[in-house]
N, C-alpha and C positions, 0 to 999 in steps of 0.2 A: 056309541060310534066307536067301531072299530080303528084301530092305529094303520093306516098304510106303511108300507115297508118297499123303497125302492130296491133295483139289485145291487147297487154301490152300497148300501148301510148291511145289504145281508154279506154281503163280500166282504166287506169292513169287518161285521161282527165274527166271520169265519174265520178271518183272519188271525183276530185279537185271540178266538178260542185256540187256535193252533199256536200262536204265541205262547199264551200260557201253558197251554200243555209240553209246550219243548222246555220251557223254562223249568218246571217243574223236574221234568226230565233231567234236565243238564245240574241242578243243586242235587241231586240223588246220586249224579254220578259221582260230581264234584266230594260228595260224603266219601264214596267209596275209594276214591281215588286218594283222599287225607289219610283213611283207615288203612291202605296197604304202603302208602310211603312212611309212616308213624312205627309199621311193623320190620321195617329195612334194617340189619345189621350193620352191613356193608355197602359201601356205593352202589355195587355190583344188581344190588337186589332192586334198587330202582328202575334198571335196565332191563328186568327182564319181558320177553317175548308180548307173553298175556298183558303185560303193564303197560306196554310203546303200544299195544294196539288198543288200548282205552283211551290212551291219551290221545291218538290222533283220534278216533271218534268224538271225543268231546272237544277237540277244537273245530273238529267239523257242526259239530252242533251248536257250538255259540257263534260260529260266524254265519250259519243261519239264522238262527235268532238274532243275530244285530241287525241284517239285515230284512227280517222278514215285519219289524218293528223298530226302527232305530229311535224315532220318538222315546218311548218308553221302554225298549229294553238295551237301546245300543249304551250307555255308559254301562250299565249292568252287566251285559255280555262282554265287554271291554275287559272288565276289570277279572272278572270268572276267570276268562283265557287267558291273560297273563298270568295271573296269583299261580292257578291251580296247573293252567298249563305249561309254563314256563319258569318262571318264577322261585316257587319252590321245590322244585325238582333240583337247582343249581344249587339252590340255599343250604338242601339238607343233603347232599352231597358233600358241601364245604365244612359242614358236622360233622360226617361220618369218618371223615378222611383221617387218617393215620398223622404223619409228618407228612410225607409228601401224596402225590397222585402216581398211583403205578400207571405205566401204559397202557394197558388196558381200561381203566379208567380215566385216562384222558381223552382217550378214544370215543370212549361213550358220550363222557360231556362236550367233548368237541361235537359231536355229530348233533346233538340235542341242542345245541347253540344253533348250529347251521341250519336246522329244520326251522330253528324260531325266525331266523334271519329271514329266510325265506317266505317263510307265512307271513310277515308283517310288511317284506316288499310287494308278496299278490295283495296283499290287502292295502296298501298305498294305492295301486292299479285300480283296484275295483271301487274305490273310494273317489278317484278320479272319475271313471267312466261312469258311475253310477247315481252320480251327483253334480255332473259336468264342470268341476274344479279345476279352475288354471293357477297350478302352483309351480309351473315353467321358471318363474322369476324368483323360488325361494331353495326348489332342491334340484341337485347335479342330475339328476335320473328321473325325471319325469317320463312316464308313460303317455304315446303320442298315441292315440285313437283315430283313424280316418273319419269314422262314424261318430257323430255325438247322442248321446240317448236324452228321449224328449222326457225332461222332468217337470212337465208342467203339473201334474198331479202330486208332486211331493211334497209335503209340508216345509213352511222356514224353518219351523224347529229343526227338520230333520237333517234341511243343510248345514243349521248353523252346528248340529253334533258330529255332520262328515268332516267340517274343518278344525273344528277341535278334534276328531279322532287322526287324523292327520297329524298333527301338531303330536300325539300323543303316542302314533305307530314310529315317530323320528325318535323319541325319547327311548321307548321301546327297544328298537333297533340298535341307540347307543349303551344301553343298560346291558344288553348281550356281546356287542363289540367288549364292551369293559369287562365283561366275565370271560372271554377270552383271555385276558392277560394273567389271571389269578391261575390260569392252567400253562399259559406261554407269557413267563414273567420278561421274557428276554424279546418279546414284540413289543412294535411301538404303537401308540396308543392314539394314531390319528385318525384311523379308522370309526373309532368311539369319538373324536373330536369332530370329526366331518359331519357324524347324524346330531350331533348336541349342537354345533353350529347353526347347519339348517332349521332348526327347531327354534333356535334363538332368531334366526334370521325372518322366519313365517312368523311367530307371537314371539315379539320381544317382552309382551307386560307378563310374559310367564317367566318365571326364575330358577323353575327344577333345572333344567339342562347346565346354568351357571354351577350351579350345587354339584351336581354331579362330577362335573370337568373341574371342581375346588378338590372334590375327591380326589380325582383321577392327578392332581398338580401338587399332592399334598408337599413333595418333599423336593419341588421345584425353585431353583434361586432363592434359596433358605424362603421359604415359607410365600414369598412375593405372589407367586403365582395364585396360590389357593387363595390368598387374602383378597386380591382383586376378584377373583370367580366368587367369593363368596360376599364380597360387597355390591359387584356389581347383579348379584340375585339378590340379595336385601334393597335395592335401590328400583330393582323392578315392581310393579302394581299388585303382583299377586306374587308373592315370594314363596320361598320352600320352610316349612314349619321349622323344622332343626339347623337352621343355616345359622342360628345368630348366635349357638351351641358351639356350632362348629369353630364360627371364628372367634372367637371368646376363645376359647381351646389354644387357637393358635397362636393367640396374642400372650395368650400367659405360657407357651413353651418362647416363645420370641425373649420374653423379659427374663427368665430362666437363662437362657443363652448369653444374654447382655449380662444380667448378674456372674457370670461364672467366667465372663473374661478376666484377664490379668489386667489389676492396676499399674498405670505409667509410671512410674518412677525416674522422671530424669536427672537426678544423682546418681543413680547406679551407674555402676563401671562397665558393665554391660550391658545392651539395649539391642534386644532383637527385634530386629526390622520387620514385621509380618509381608508376605507376599502380596499381588494383587491379587489373587482370588480371595486371602483373607480378608483385606482391604474393602475389595468392595461386598463382604459377607458381611463385614461390621456397618457398613454404610447402609444394606439393606436391612439389616437389625435395629439402628438406629432411626431411620427411616417408618418404621413400622410399630415402632413404640412412639412415634409421633401421632402417625394416623391414631393409635389406640386410646393415646390421650382425646384425640380431636372427636375422633368419631362418637366414643363414649360420654366425652362431656368431661373428663376427670381434670381435677384441678392438681396441678403438679406445678409444686415451686420454682423449680428448676426446668423449663421446659422453654426458657428463651435461650439459655446455655445449650440446651437439646436441640433447637434450633439450628444454632451459630454451627455448633460440631455434625451437624448431618448438611447442611449446606456446604462446608470446607471439604468434607468427605466427598460430594456429590462431584465439586470442584476436580480433589485429585483423581478419582477414579474417571471421569471424564477423556484424562489426559491418557489412561492404557492405551498402547496402541495395540491391535489387532495380531495376534497372533498367526493366526492364517487369511485367506481371503474367504472362504466359504463362506463367511455370513452378511458378502457384501450385497447392499440391498435387502436386508432382512428386516422385517417392520411387524407389525401387530396382526397376526392368525389368531390370535384367541385358542391356539393348539401347543401344547407345551411339550420339549422333548422327553424323550423316552428314558433317558438316564437318570436312577435315583438317585438322592443327594448330590445333586448335581452342583458343581460352583464354578462360576463363570469366570475366567482369567479377564475377561475386560466387559465392560457392559453397553448390549447389544441394543440393537433398536427396539425391539421387541420388551426388554426389561425396562427403556426409559419409557416407550410409550403408557406401559401400566402403571410406574410410577405417577406419572402425568393424570392418567385416569382413577385412580387410586384418591389423586388430593381434589380431584375435580367432584367427587363422587364424599369424598371430606365435609365439602366448602357447601355442597349442593344439604348436608344430612343437617348443618352448621347454621346455616342460611334459614333453611325450614323450622330450627326451633329457636330462632333468634340469639343463637350462643354468643356469650362477651367474645368468644374464643375466635370467632369467624373472621375479623382482621391480622390475626397473624395468621392463620391459615391461608389467608389471602397473600399477605403479602411473601409470604415464604415462597406461594405458588410464582407468585411473579419473579421473584430470585432466581426459579430453576427458570421459568420461560428465556429471562435474560443468560443464564449460563447458558441454556442449549443456542440459542441464536448467538451467542458469541461464537461458539464451539463451531458450528457450520459454517457461519460466516471464516472463520480460518482456514477451514479444510476449502472452501470453493475458494479463497484467495488463492491457497497453494494452486489447487488446479489448474486456475486460469493462468496463474503466473508458470506454471508446468508446459503449458503448450505454446508450439510458436504462434503471434501474433500477425495477424493480417496488416501490414502498413498500410494503409487505402489511404490515399490522399485526397477522396471524394467524398460525399458526404455520408456521414455515419448512417449505416443499417439500423433502424428504428424498430425496437422489439415489437410484441406484439402490444404492449402496453397502451400506446396513444391510442391504436383501436378500440383498446377496453373503458377505457377516460372519454376518448371524442365520441363516439358511436361511429365513424367514418368508417369506410374500407378505402384504403390505399394501395395502389399497385405494387405488386412483388418485385420485390429486389432480387436478383437474380444474386446468389452468393458462391464466391468462389472458392470451390472445397480445393482445399491441403492433400498432397498426397497421401494415402491411408496408410498406416505404418504396417510393415508387411509382417511385424513377430506379432502372432495372438497373443502373446503373453502383457502388451504394452497394454491391456484393455484392463488388466485388474486394477484392483485400488493401492494397493502396497506391497510392499516387500515382507515375508515371511522374516522374525526372526528364528527360523530353524535357519540351521548351518547346512542343510539339508534340502536346499532349495533348488528346482530345476527348471531351466530356461530352453527353450528351444533354439536353435543356432544352426543356420547354414554351414558355417564355417568355423573351425576352429580361433584362425583368427582375430583381431580385435582392430576394429579401424576407428581410430580418433579423429572425429568430425566435431570442430570447436561450433561449427554451426549449428549442430543437432544437441548441441547442450543448454541446457537453460538452466541458470545460475542465479541466486541471489543478489540482488542489487546492490553494488555497490557502497549506496549508501544505507542499507541493511548490514550491510558487514562494516562499515566504519563505526554504526551505532553499536557494536556488538564488541568491539575494541577499546572502543569508549569505556566502555560498562567497564571490560575488563581490568582497565588501566585504574580506573576508580578503587575497583574492588582490593586492587594490591597497597591501595591508601588508605584504605579506612573505610566509613560508611557513606554508600555515592550519595551525590544529591541530585535530586530528580529524576532516578532511575527509576521510573515507574512498568513493572509488568503491561506489556501492549500486546502479547498473543505472538511476539518476536521469537527469533531464538535467544537464548540465557535469560530473556525477560527482559526484553529492553523498550525503552522508551523513545522514538523517534523524535524528530522536532515537530510540533504542531503542524507548523507551515505543513513540509516533507511530507506529513501523516495526511494532511487532506489533500496536497494534490498527488498522494499513493492510490487514495480511494477514487479521486478522480480518474485516473489512469485505467483502474481497473473496472470500473462501470464502464470506461469507451471502450475497454476489451472487450468487453460482455458482446456490445453491439457489433464488435467487427470480427468476433471469433466464428469461428463457421458453426451451423446450428446443432450439430453432431457431436461436435467436440463439448460444446457446453452442456449439452443435453446428458450426455456421457456422466460427467461430472455429478450433475445435480441428481442422476437416477439413482447413483451411489450414498448418498445423504439418506440413509432410513432414518434419520434424529428427524427429516424434515415434517413426517407423518405428525410428529408428535407437535415441530411448531403450528402445524395447519391445525391440530387439534384445540390447542390453545389459543390461534386465532379465532375460531370460531367459537369459544367462552368471551372472548372478548366481545366477537359480535352481539353477542345475546345477553349479556353485563354491561349495560351502557355506564353505568355507577363507576362500576369500577373503570373501565377507559377512561372513563374524564377524571378520575382521579390518577390516573397515570399521566394523563396531559397536562394536571396543573403542578403533579410530584414527582413525576418520573421524565422528566427529558431523555436522561441518556438512555433509555431503555428505548426510548420511542426512535432515537435516533437511531440505536442499533436494530431495528425494525425496517426503520426509511433506507438503511446500506443493505440489509438481507433482500429488500424487494427492488433495489435496482441492483443487484448482483444476477438476481433470477430472471431479469427481463431478456428475456430468450424472444428470438424474431420467433416464433412460434407460427407465422402466417407463410415462413417458407415452405415452396413446394419439393425442399429438396431432404427432407427428414425422413433417415433410413430408421426402416422399424415399426411406421408411425401410420395406421390405415387411415386414422382419423384426420377428416377434412380438415384447412386452416376456416372456414366457415362455421361449419359443426365445432369447432376450439373454443372459437372466438362466441357463436350464440348461444352454445349449450354446456360450454364448459363448467359453468358454476352448478350447472345440474344432474352431472354425470356423478352419480356415488364413485367413492375411492373405497377400496378396505377397509382403511381405517372407519368410514362412515359405517358400513355394511356391521364391523366388529359393534358399532357404537349404537345400532339403531335401536332408538326409544327409549334412549337415556336424557331424561328431563331436561338437565341442566344445558345440554345441547341442541334441545327443541329447535330451535329457532333457525339452526344453521340446517338443521335435516326437511323442515319443512317443503324445502324448497326442488328438493332433489325427485328426480325421475327413477326412479325402480327398476322400470321396464327396461331400461337402456343397458344394464347389464343384461337382461335374456336376449337382447338381442347381438351386442357383441362385448364377448369378456375382454379384460383389457390386458397387454403386457406390462411388464414392470416398466417400461419407457413409456408406452401410453398412458400408465398413472402418473409418471412425472410430468408428463406434460398437462396434463389435469390439475396435476397437485400446483403448479406454477400458475398457472390462469386462475385457481381458486384464492391463491394470495396474492397476487395481485388486484384480484376484485377487493381481495380486504384491504388492501391498500388504498383503491378507489374508494370506499366507505369510510375509511381515516382521513380522507381529504374533507368530506360533509359533517365531520366531529369539528367544529371551531377549536374545540379545549387541548386537542391534539397537536397543533400548529403546523401540521402535515400539511404541502401542499404537493399540486403536479405542475410544473413547469414543461409547457409543450414545448418550446422551441430544445431545450435539450433533454424531451424526453424522459424527466427523473422524478421521482418523487424526492422532495426539500424539506427538511425539519427545521423551524425556525424556534423551538423554543428555545433558553437560555436556563441555565440552572440558577436557583434565587434562594437555597435555603441554607445555604452555610455561608455569612459574610464575616466569619469573625479572624477565619483566618483564606486564605487563597490556598495556601498549599493544603490546608484541608479539604477545601474544595477538589481541586486537582486531585489529592488522594483518593477519596473517595468515586469520581468518576472515574480512574486509570482502575483501577483495583478491581470495578466492577460490582462496588457495594452500591447495588440501585440506591435509587430517589425511591422507586416502586418499594424497598422494606421500609419508606419512612412512613410513609402514610399511603394510607388506606379509605375509599369511601363506599359504604354498604349503605344499605337503607336510608339515603339519603342523608348522612350523617359523617363527617370526614373525623377520622380517629386518627389515633399519634401512634407508629409500629416501628420501630427499631431506628427513633429517632439518632441521626449522627450530629448532632448540636451538642456543640463539648462546651460552648461558654454557657450555657443554661444552667443556672445555678441548684435546679432541681435534679438534673441529669446525672448530679453526681452523688445523689442519695439512694441508697439500695433499694432494692425490689421488694423486699420485706419492711420498707419505711409506713405503710400503709397509703401511703402516695398516689395508689389506684394502677390504671391500666397504663396511665401516660409515662410515670415515673418509672413504673417496671421495662417498657418497651424504649425509655431513653439511654437505659443501664444496658439494655441489649443493643442499641447501639456502639455504648463504647466498647464494649466486650469485643463486638466485632469488629470494630477497626483495630483496636490494639493486638488482634489474633491477624488482624490482613499486615499489620507492620512490623510484627514478627514474621510472618511468611515471606515479606518483601525481603527483608536484613537476608533470611536463609536462600531466597533464590540467586542475589547477587552477589553472595559471598562475603557480605559485611562481617566483621567479628574477628573472630581468630578464625574462620576457617581459610583452607589455602585457596587461592583462586585457581580456576584452570584455563589453559588457551585458551581462546575464541577458536584460532584455525591448527587442526591437527593436520598433518603431513602424512604420508603413508609412506612406507617402502615396500619393494617386490617380497620380503619374507613375511613382512605383518600381515599381507593379504592372503599369502598362501595358507600359512600354517596358524594364523591366529584371524579366519574369515567371520567366524560366529562372533566374534568383539567389533572386530570394523561394522559390521552389521545394527550390535547394539550401539556403537556410536552413534551411528547414524541415524535409529530409529529416533534414539533421546531427542531429534532436534535442538539439541544444547551446544555442539560446533559445526561447524563451517568443517566436515570433511574433503581434502583434497587428494587428489592423486597425479602429482607428475606424468607430465609426457615421458619423460627418463624409464619410471618406474614400469608404466605401459609398454616399453620396446623390452623392457628386461621379461617380463613376463612373457610376450611372444616369442621370447628365445628360449625359456623355459619349457612353453606348452609343449615340444614333443620326448621331455624328461619326464616330466610334474603333472601327472594326473590334476593335482590340487589348482597348479596353475592354468588350468583348462577350465576348470570350475571357476578360478576368480574372473577367469574373463569373459565366463558365459555372464558372470551379476553383473559385473563392471557396465559390458554389453547392455544387457537390460537398464539397469541404471541412467544410462546416460541417455538413452533412447527413451527413455519415461521423462525424464528429469526429475532434477530433484535442488531444493533450494538448499538442500544443508550435505549436498555431494555433489560435487563436479570435477572434472578435470581443469588441468593447468591450462592457460590460455596461452599463445603464442605470445606475448607483452610480457609475461609474468617472470621475467628472472632480469637480476643483476650481479656482475660481477663481484667477487668477491675480493673489497680489498684489503692491503698491507700483504699479500702471499705471492709468491711466484709460483703458477703455475707450475707443476710438474712436466719437464718435458717428452718423457715417453708416457704415456698415459695409459694403463691396462683400463679392461673394459669395466670390470667393477670399481677402480678410482674414477671413473669417467663418469658414471653412473652415479654415483655419490654425490660428487662437483655439482651436478646437473640438478639434484633433488636440492644440496645446500643453496645454488644460485636462486631456485622457486621460493626456499624459504626467505632469502634474504629481500627479495623484493616482496615480499609481503609484509617483514618488519619495517621495510623503509616508507611504505605506504603509512604506517603509524609513527610519525615519529615524537619522541619521546614518552611511548608509551613502553613499558616491558612487560614482559611474558606473553609477548601477541602469539608466537605461535612456538607451537612443540612438534618434533618430527617424530614420530612413533616408527621402531625399528622391532624386526621380527627378530633379530638375532642378537644374541646377548653377547656374544663375543665382541660386536664391535664396540662395546662399553668399555672393553679394554685397554689398554695403552699400547698395546704389542701389536694391534691389527695392521697397522701398515710400516715399513721401514721410515718411510722417507716423509711422512706428517701423519698427524692421529687426525681420524676423522671426529671424534669427540673434540678435540682440540678446534679444528676448523669451525664447526656448529659454534661452540663458543664463542670463538672472536667476533661474530656477526650479529649475537646477542639471541642465537637459536637454542632453545631448550631442546636436549635428546634424551630421549628417555625409552627404556622398551615398553611395549604396549602392552604387555601383560603390568608389570606395574603401573601404569600408568591406568589400566582397567579398572583395578583393584583399588585405586586413589580413587575415583569417578565415582565407582561402588560405593565404598562408604562415606563420601560426600553426598549422595543421592542419598542414601539411608538416615541423613542425620536431620535430612529437611521436613 
């Protein structure tokens, strides 16, 4: 019986035969290309006209082979095309170059790379059309075709190959863009990162793009960026083979850097204080050493001391003020800066984000291996979480205080929280918009410390409007004076840092009242004002990521509830501060409807969600995301801030369902409340207060995982076992308790330094400036203001003097512009004299004929006298900083001595250069 054949079978057999012949032909061409390439002696030999024609035909034949039978030859054709058509040419040229590429060689290589980028862009378009692939959600340059091709006869295997080929094409595009950086080293790596990120978004289970980005970021932020990408690669289901060795090599380089650091000798006569960049570099190095220990589960005896030192380094680095406003709103992008060996002068939001993600990846690995070090790593990350929340709440508080408040006597304007909690829709309340500030510079986050700051001003004259000046509250000012006085008399009692100027602790009742007022202010404020403040907080992206982690790990969250009341109270306070009225129809620059925000907010992916797509430890929070939303609507920074607030409030709603947290929602007041109390230190109330106020979280005391509670960083000082050495064989419990002692001792030392205890000379909390100080030493004034350790005050007489000098001195005009910008923006630590802040100078006879200079000086002393009188019994309250050294001499005026007049009312008078040097020296010792 003869075997029958259909026309389809015949066509398939013919197609397979043609594909085999084409494959043999391509293999022969590949050998010829290899032979010709091996004979090249200079870079120009690789780009002879004949060889370029051969490569072009080879690429065309490979493309024909790939699409003729993708199931059988798709992968083979791809590899041959990439290897022989593009990669080998670039790698051979790199070997043949001498010291540097010649201009002609650069032209050849650039043309070759550009041809490759064009070819793979064409491949992506053809894959989308031939297999009807919808990849608009994942790449930003999809090819839109009006007609769809019928793919009914295409095999499932071919479609799967096509999807994989899209991912591979994106990697090839990233590689080609990366090769361009070798011939143009000054170019940015943004384009290469763009392709790699799209490959990650398309198939997050593949780690190779992360490995390539780690190579790009080798010298960024002291290896932090490279470690981040290598660890992301290793956490993927399909990692890259050489990534582990790359990571180990980086950790070895980091360890060598730490070994080379000079050992600190506290008894040395001269101690060189490292600058901010160096401190950040050392913090990152110590953090990466911790990760090296945990990630590879190494047994290191002094790991607890390292945890403590790293934690304190981060706390210090978070206080560094940005020198520019260019990074306002910076966040996770997975892209890296183009500068090599760059060291930041402050920790950006992107760096914080990568630190958090690296810690999460480390915890995930420790958990999978059931390591005994898991509890330490979890406790450390909870400590970072606490620091970040404290840092953000301080910034939000300052931002809220710096905006004029609407003193509405009616019912408070509730935020979106009530609608999220109750599910009911309420009527939209109309918000009364305050007048928008006319100066565009008011939208900036902070003023640079650079003396060349420029501010736009419609007129050179300075208008002092006391109603527009927002100052620190009188309660906070009195607290600063109190601690300053205690510092002069010795070690202060109960003076604990609380995020206020000079590290002052307010009365607990006043503090709670202040927090209640701030929370109430959020609901009264214009929605666009508070949203502007929240948008600038890049750290909220890291806090949101850590909140997603707690959502996915109930064991850790419940442990926080039973042992970390202070952490949960911090979370509660933050949630209340971001309870914005997002249902308002008057949000500027937000296209999302209020109903869309409420109903779909938690499902909309943010930039951090896109970057972390596929991370196993965050899988629970990512499963609910609707990735098609990004395709339909791109989000601006402000819109992302709106969605981030919704997600954080949703996290707060989840916390109310976990009884261990003690968090409840009060519908009447529309706020979250934490009812937990501290219970773990009962031996001394002072120790309990100290641990809480110094932000040594109880989360660093106990952490639960795998259903078991294990002790870490215990602060219990009365326990006999806590005094044992970590090496006494007492196990994990004794080691952690010992760590708690070390931690607390270091915090007490830090506290003494902050309030000027011991032999250090306390500095006045009030600094009053004269005109010469503002004109001649503006950069010193700015640094004193930005330190947030003093209340710097400008008397009205000084403002008038500057106005008179503006026509003579350009420096006076610059000072006026800067003052105008500061006072319009509002700064709790820098303000103008209030009308009532003057007191007559007793026991002196005012001169009858007062010249202008004398009259200004007397008015300045009267202002200083008023400030000193408000704190009777306290010494060293006010220091008058002058810019003219001659004033300190005894013969500056025949009628009376300026210095003597100041001293008669207990006012310290000092040149600003002398005071600045003293402050810098005191700052260096801390």
